[in-house]
C-alpha positions in Angstrom: -0.8 19.8 28.8 -1.9 18.6 32.3 0.1 19.4 35.4 1.6 15.9 35.8 3.0 15.8 32.2 6.4 16.5 33.6 6.1 13.6 36.0 5.5 11.2 33.1 8.4 12.7 31.2 10.8 12.4 34.1 13.8 10.0 34.1 11.8 7.7 36.4 9.3 7.0 33.6 11.6 7.2 30.6 14.2 4.7 31.6 11.9 1.7 32.1 10.3 2.0 28.7 13.6 2.4 26.8 14.9 -0.8 28.4 11.6 -2.5 27.8 11.8 -1.6 24.1 15.3 -3.0 23.8 14.1 -6.3 25.3 11.3 -6.4 22.8 13.9 -6.2 20.0 15.8 -9.2 21.4 12.6 -11.1 21.8 11.6 -10.2 18.2 14.6 -12.0 16.7 13.8 -15.4 18.0 10.1 -15.1 17.6 10.3 -13.7 14.2 12.5 -16.6 12.9 10.0 -19.1 14.2 7.1 -17.1 12.6 8.8 -17.0 9.2 9.2 -20.7 9.2 5.5 -21.1 10.0 4.5 -18.6 7.3 6.6 -20.3 4.6 4.9 -23.6 5.4 1.3 -22.2 5.2 -1.2 -22.8 2.5 -3.5 -20.3 0.7 -3.4 -16.7 1.9 -6.1 -15.4 4.2 -7.4 -13.1 1.5 -8.5 -16.2 -0.5 -10.7 -17.7 2.2 -11.4 -15.2 5.0 -13.9 -12.3 4.9 -13.4 -9.2 6.9 -16.5 -7.1 7.8 -18.1 -4.8 5.3 -16.0 -6.2 2.4 -12.7 -4.8 3.9 -9.5 -6.5 2.9 -7.5 -6.4 6.1 -7.4 -5.0 9.6 -5.2 -2.6 11.7 -5.1 -2.1 15.5 -3.3 1.0 16.9 -2.4 0.5 20.5 -0.8 3.0 22.9 1.1 2.1 26.1 1.5 3.4 29.6 -1.4 5.8 30.0 0.3 8.9 28.9 -1.5 12.3 29.3 -1.2 13.0 25.6 -3.2 9.9 24.9 -6.4 11.3 26.2 -5.5 14.9 25.4 -4.7 14.6 21.7 -4.4 11.0 20.4 -7.9 9.7 21.3 -9.6 12.9 20.0 -7.6 12.7 16.8 -8.7 9.1 16.2 -12.3 10.0 17.0 -12.3 12.9 14.5 -11.3 10.4 11.9 -14.0 8.0 13.1 -11.4 5.5 14.2 -10.9 3.8 17.5 -7.8 2.3 19.2 -6.6 0.3 22.3 -5.0 2.2 25.2 -3.0 -0.2 27.4 -3.2 1.2 30.9 -0.6 0.9 33.7 -2.7 1.4 36.8 0.1 2.9 38.9 1.1 5.4 36.3 0.3 9.0 37.3 -1.1 9.5 33.8 -3.9 7.2 34.9 -4.2 7.7 38.6 -4.5 11.4 38.4 -6.9 11.4 35.4 -9.5 8.7 35.8 -12.3 10.9 34.6 -10.4 11.6 31.4 -9.9 7.9 30.8 -13.6 7.3 31.5 -14.3 9.7 28.6 -11.9 7.8 26.3 -13.7 4.6 27.1 -17.2 6.1 26.5 -16.0 7.3 23.1 -15.5 3.6 22.1 -11.8 3.0 22.6 -10.6 -0.1 24.5 -8.9 0.3 27.8 -6.5 -2.6 27.8 -4.7 -4.1 30.8 -1.0 -3.2 31.0 -0.6 -4.4 34.6 -0.5 -2.6 38.0 3.3 -1.9 38.1 4.7 -2.8 34.7 6.8 -5.8 35.8 9.5 -7.1 33.5 12.0 -10.0 33.4 15.5 -9.5 34.9 17.2 -12.6 33.8 20.7 -11.0 33.9 22.3 -8.8 36.5 22.7 -5.9 34.1 19.1 -6.2 32.7 16.5 -3.5 33.6 18.6 -2.0 36.4 15.8 0.6 36.7 13.4 -2.0 37.8 13.0 -2.9 41.5 13.4 -6.6 42.2 9.9 -6.5 43.7 8.6 -6.3 40.1 11.0 -8.8 38.5 8.8 -11.3 36.5 11.6 -13.9 36.9 10.6 -14.0 40.5 6.8 -13.9 40.0 4.7 -17.0 40.5 1.7 -17.6 38.2 -0.6 -16.9 41.1 1.0 -13.6 41.9 0.8 -12.5 38.2 -2.9 -13.6 38.0 -3.7 -11.7 41.2 -2.1 -8.5 40.1 -3.8 -8.6 36.7 -7.1 -9.5 38.2 -6.9 -6.3 40.4 -5.9 -4.2 37.4 -8.9 -5.6 35.5 -11.2 -4.6 38.4 -9.9 -1.1 38.5 -10.4 -0.8 34.7 -13.9 -2.2 35.1 -14.7 0.6 37.5 -13.7 3.0 34.8 -15.3 1.6 31.7 -17.9 -1.0 33.1 -16.5 -3.7 30.8 -15.7 -7.2 32.0 -13.7 -8.3 28.9 -10.5 -6.7 27.6 -7.1 -7.6 26.1 -3.6 -7.6 27.8 -0.6 -5.7 26.5 2.4 -7.7 27.6 4.8 -5.6 29.6 8.3 -5.4 28.1 6.9 -7.8 25.5 7.5 -10.6 28.0 5.6 -13.8 27.7 6.8 -15.8 30.7 6.9 -15.6 34.5 9.2 -17.5 36.8 12.9 -18.4 36.7 14.5 -19.4 33.4 14.7 -23.1 34.4 11.1 -23.2 35.4 9.2 -20.6 33.4 5.4 -20.5 33.0 4.1 -19.2 29.7 1.6 -16.4 30.0 -0.2 -18.1 27.1 -1.4 -20.6 29.8 -2.7 -17.8 32.0 -4.2 -15.3 29.6 -7.4 -17.3 28.9 -8.3 -17.1 32.6 -8.5 -13.3 32.6 -8.5 -11.9 29.0 -10.0 -12.5 25.6 -6.5 -12.2 24.2 -3.1 -10.7 24.5 -0.8 -8.6 22.3 2.1 -11.0 23.0 5.7 -10.6 21.8 7.2 -8.1 19.4 7.6 -10.2 16.3 7.2 -7.7 13.5 4.8 -9.8 11.4 1.1 -9.6 10.5 -1.5 -11.9 11.9 -3.2 -14.6 9.8 -6.9 -14.3 10.8 -7.3 -18.0 10.2 -4.4 -19.1 12.4 -4.2 -16.4 15.1 -2.9 -17.4 18.5 -5.2 -15.2 20.7 -3.1 -15.7 23.8 -0.1 -14.0 22.0 -1.1 -12.5 18.6 2.2 -10.7 18.0 2.8 -7.1 17.0 4.9 -4.4 15.4 6.3 -1.3 17.0 5.3 2.0 15.5 7.7 4.2 17.5 10.2 6.3 15.5 8.7 5.1 12.2 7.8 7.3 9.2 4.3 7.3 7.7 5.9 5.7 4.6 7.2 2.8 6.6 3.9 2.2 8.3 1.9 2.4 5.1 4.2 -0.1 3.4 3.8 -2.6 6.3 0.1 -2.1 6.3 -0.4 -2.4 2.6 1.7 -5.6 2.6 -0.5 -7.1 5.3 -3.8 -6.0 3.6 -2.8 -7.5 0.3 -2.6 -10.9 2.1 -5.9 -10.3 4.0 -4.1 -10.1 7.3 -4.3 -8.1 10.6 -1.4 -5.8 11.6 -1.1 -4.8 15.3 0.9 -1.8 16.3 2.4 -0.7 19.6 3.1 3.0 20.2 4.2 4.9 23.2 4.3 8.7 22.8 2.9 10.7 19.9 5.0 13.8 19.4 8.4 14.9 20.8 8.3 15.4 24.5 5.4 13.1 25.2 7.6 10.1 25.9 11.2 8.9 25.4 9.8 6.6 22.8 7.4 8.2 20.3 6.3 8.6 16.8 6.5 12.1 15.3 3.2 13.9 15.6 3.1 14.8 11.9 3.8 11.2 10.9 1.1 9.9 13.2 -1.4 12.4 11.7 -0.6 11.2 8.2 -1.2 7.6 9.4 -4.6 8.5 10.9 -5.6 10.4 7.7 -4.5 7.5 5.5 -6.5 5.0 7.6 -9.5 7.2 7.6 -9.3 7.6 3.8 -9.1 3.9 3.3 -11.9 2.7 5.6 -13.5 0.9 2.8 -10.5 -1.4 2.4 -8.9 -1.4 5.9 -10.7 -2.0 9.2 -9.1 0.0 12.0 -10.4 -1.2 15.3 -9.4 -1.9 18.9 -7.8 -5.3 19.6 -10.8 -6.6 21.5 -13.1 -5.9 18.5 -10.8 -7.7 16.0 -10.3 -10.7 18.3 -14.0 -10.9 18.9 -14.7 -10.9 15.2 -12.0 -13.6 14.5 -13.4 -15.8 17.2 -17.0 -15.4 16.0 -15.9 -16.2 12.4 -14.1 -19.3 13.6 -17.2 -20.5 15.4 -19.4 -19.9 12.3 -17.0 -21.9 10.1 -17.1 -25.0 12.4 
């Protein structure tokens, strides 16, 4: 483990993510209800009319947040050994990134996506008791669209200096999808196309229909604390319908982060995805979104 591991495990870095995850759960309730209504009104399943590459039946994206040391020390190599690739959402101000840019350059060269997770991990503080760990300087409720765009543009530039890429996806901080005060909010869905090919969006715990994906907020599941059996069940359900399932993880293994999936459960997940590559396409978010957009253009 690198010298700054203790920094990333300190209370300063634990408390923000725990609160962020709680907000994601609240956001999930409303978004999930709306999504279920849309699904029930849909027509034929994607598996009837959509074709994934190489005859595969569905897709999975594994994404990892906050630029944790264990991501480049163990997670990326584990994926590579299984011939899989993921998306790592990088918070630029995190010591796990600032002190290890060469390690992240190696991750990018191996074929993983370095996604944008902002400069400072701003989140909404719409209530006095919400996210008390967060400085008001980084309260999305007080952000203007121009400030948000400016910070994300700088984060993109920093990442470009690492991986040389000009296109990437955004991992919504605290699963938030708006900036500005409650009575005058601006949806990030209006801003995302100006800087990104797509965004992970809100925590809605539903798979993505490849024929009706909202690229500015595709929606995702959390993989933290789940068993392999839970993850496999969710994945198989999505694959049977020809859909794409997008996971958000933080740490992998106890002690790597206050939110984490057990290392043994994660290993079983990776082995399962590797053993089922003929059926399931496991790829970074930017690759899946690129494929869906290309397919949509061809069908027009």
